[in-house]
C-alpha positions in Angstrom: -16.0 -8.9 6.3 -14.8 -7.8 2.9 -12.1 -5.2 2.8 -12.1 -2.8 -0.1 -10.9 0.7 0.6 -9.3 -0.7 3.7 -7.1 -2.9 1.6 -5.9 -0.3 -0.7 -5.0 1.8 2.2 -2.8 -1.0 3.2 -1.4 -1.9 -0.1 -1.2 0.8 -2.6 -0.8 4.3 -1.3 2.3 6.3 -0.3 1.7 10.0 -0.2 4.6 12.2 -0.8 3.6 15.8 -0.1 6.6 18.0 -0.7 7.1 21.6 0.4 9.5 23.4 -1.9 12.7 24.3 -0.1 12.0 22.6 3.2 14.7 20.8 5.0 14.6 17.0 4.6 14.4 16.5 8.3 11.8 19.2 9.1 8.4 18.2 7.8 6.0 21.1 7.5 3.1 18.9 6.5 1.8 16.6 9.3 1.8 12.9 8.4 -1.9 12.8 9.1 -2.6 15.5 6.4 -0.5 13.5 4.0 -2.6 10.4 4.4 -5.9 12.3 4.4 -5.2 14.3 1.3 -4.2 11.3 -0.9 -6.9 9.0 0.5 -9.6 11.5 -0.1 -8.4 11.9 -3.7 -8.7 8.1 -4.2 -12.2 8.0 -2.6 -13.3 10.8 -4.9 -12.2 8.8 -7.9 -14.1 5.7 -6.6 -17.2 7.7 -6.0 -17.1 9.5 -9.4 -20.4 8.6 -11.2 -18.5 8.6 -14.5 -17.2 5.2 -13.6 -20.5 3.6 -12.6 -20.4 1.8 -15.9 -18.8 -1.7 -16.0 -17.3 -1.1 -19.4 -13.7 -2.3 -19.4 -12.3 0.9 -20.8 -14.0 2.9 -18.0 -12.6 0.7 -15.3 -9.2 0.9 -16.9 -9.4 4.7 -16.9 -10.4 4.7 -13.3 -7.6 2.3 -12.5 -5.0 4.6 -14.1 -6.3 7.6 -12.1 -6.1 5.6 -8.9 -2.6 4.4 -9.7 -1.5 8.0 -10.3 -2.6 8.8 -6.8 -1.0 5.6 -5.4 2.4 6.2 -7.1 4.9 7.4 -4.5 2.5 6.9 -1.6 3.9 3.7 -0.3 7.6 2.9 -0.3 7.3 -0.5 -2.1 11.0 -1.0 -2.1 11.2 -0.8 1.7 8.0 -2.9 2.1 9.5 -5.6 -0.1 12.8 -5.6 1.9 11.0 -5.7 5.2 8.7 -8.4 4.0 11.7 -10.6 3.3 13.1 -10.1 6.8 16.4 -11.8 7.5 16.2 -13.6 4.2 16.8 -10.4 2.3 20.6 -11.0 2.6 20.2 -14.1 0.4 19.0 -12.0 -2.5 21.4 -10.6 -5.1 21.0 -7.0 -6.2 19.3 -8.2 -9.4 17.1 -10.6 -7.6 16.0 -7.9 -5.2 15.2 -5.6 -8.1 13.1 -8.3 -9.8 11.3 -9.3 -6.7 10.4 -5.8 -5.7 9.0 -5.0 -9.2 6.9 -8.2 -9.3 5.7 -7.9 -5.7 4.6 -4.3 -6.3 2.7 -5.3 -9.4 1.0 -8.2 -7.5 -0.1 -5.9 -4.7 -1.5 -3.2 -6.9 -3.2 -5.6 -9.3 -4.8 -7.6 -6.6 -6.1 -4.9 -4.4 -7.1 -2.3 -7.0 -9.4 -4.8 -8.7 -11.0 -5.6 -5.3 -11.4 -1.9 -4.5 -13.0 -1.1 -7.8 -15.5 -4.0 -7.5 -16.4 -3.7 -3.8 -16.1 0.0 -2.8 -19.2 1.0 -0.8 -18.7 4.6 0.3 -16.4 3.9 3.2 -15.6 6.8 5.5 -12.4 7.5 7.3 -11.8 9.2 10.6 -8.2 10.4 11.3 -7.5 9.9 15.0 -3.9 10.8 16.0 -0.2 10.6 15.3 1.9 8.5 17.6 5.6 9.5 17.3 8.4 6.9 17.5 10.1 7.2 20.9 13.6 7.3 19.4 13.2 8.5 15.8 11.6 11.9 15.2 11.2 11.1 11.5 9.0 8.0 12.1 5.3 8.2 13.1 2.2 6.0 13.1 -1.0 7.6 11.8 -4.0 6.0 13.4 -7.3 6.0 11.5 -10.7 4.4 11.8 -12.6 3.1 8.7 -16.4 2.8 8.8 -18.0 0.2 6.5 -21.5 -1.2 6.9 -21.7 -0.2 10.5 -18.3 -1.7 11.3 -15.4 0.3 12.7 -12.0 -1.0 11.5 -8.7 0.5 12.9 -6.1 1.1 10.2 -2.7 2.3 11.3 -0.1 3.7 8.9 3.6 3.4 9.8 5.4 6.3 8.0 8.8 7.9 7.8 10.0 11.3 6.6 12.8 11.4 4.1 13.9 13.7 1.3 11.1 16.2 2.0 8.2 13.7 1.9 6.2 11.3 4.1 6.1 7.7 2.9 4.3 4.6 4.3 6.4 1.4 5.0 3.8 -0.7 6.8 0.0 -0.7 7.6 -1.9 -2.5 10.3 -5.5 -3.5 9.7 -7.2 -4.5 12.9 -3.8 -5.0 14.5 -2.5 -7.2 11.7 0.7 -5.9 10.0 0.9 -6.1 6.2 4.7 -6.5 6.4 4.6 -9.2 9.1 1.9 -11.1 7.2 3.9 -11.3 4.0 7.1 -12.0 6.0 5.5 -15.1 7.5 4.5 -16.4 4.1 7.8 -15.7 2.5 9.9 -17.2 5.3 8.0 -20.5 5.0 9.1 -20.6 1.3 12.7 -19.3 1.8 13.5 -21.8 4.6 13.6 -24.5 2.0 13.8 -22.8 -1.4 15.9 -20.3 -3.1 15.2 -16.6 -3.8 14.6 -17.4 -7.4 11.9 -19.9 -6.3 10.1 -17.2 -4.5 10.4 -14.8 -7.4 8.9 -17.5 -9.7 6.0 -18.1 -7.3 5.3 -14.3 -7.2 5.5 -14.1 -11.0 3.1 -17.1 -11.3 0.6 -15.5 -8.9 0.8 -12.2 -10.9 0.1 -14.0 -14.1 -2.9 -15.6 -12.5 -4.2 -12.2 -11.5 -3.6 -10.9 -15.0 -5.6 -13.7 -16.5 -8.5 -13.1 -14.1 -8.5 -9.4 -15.1 -8.8 -10.2 -18.8 -11.3 -13.1 -18.4 
């Protein structure tokens, strides 16, 4: 089954709803509302008939609008660190900075293109929040995505910090985004250097850029 809006939920969004003057450790906006508000904005952009045309400039305009919604929704720095797992310690500060930037670009480029091409009016039900047993600032927001008669569970792992909710992992049908990438990266880093992984991510990003312009 193709995943369109499901994938962008996983890859690109990290809502940061801030309430002026609120204490950093006392969220006044539920995590579920944070997810719902930003997701619905993205879906509205995808459904906008102004972007039905396949003209490159129209698609690029739509892409910029989606990225504006995506910005700050996921904590890409934390996702990158978690995806490296125990191998994170092998990265210098500069290598970590470079890897995070490239990894973020790869994720957004890959999945935004897929979302724009394959979105089919998916609908989302927001089910419940499951709070972490030992950390009141961490919660999982459970949702259900409907597409072509299928029901796909999508769960957002979020934390509250500096007055905002941010996503640091997503599970689609029980499969963790972070763990999936960690498995791939560990296979490389067991035998190769951090720079080798950085080069592979950069090469993959360049391939995606070529596909976008072809």
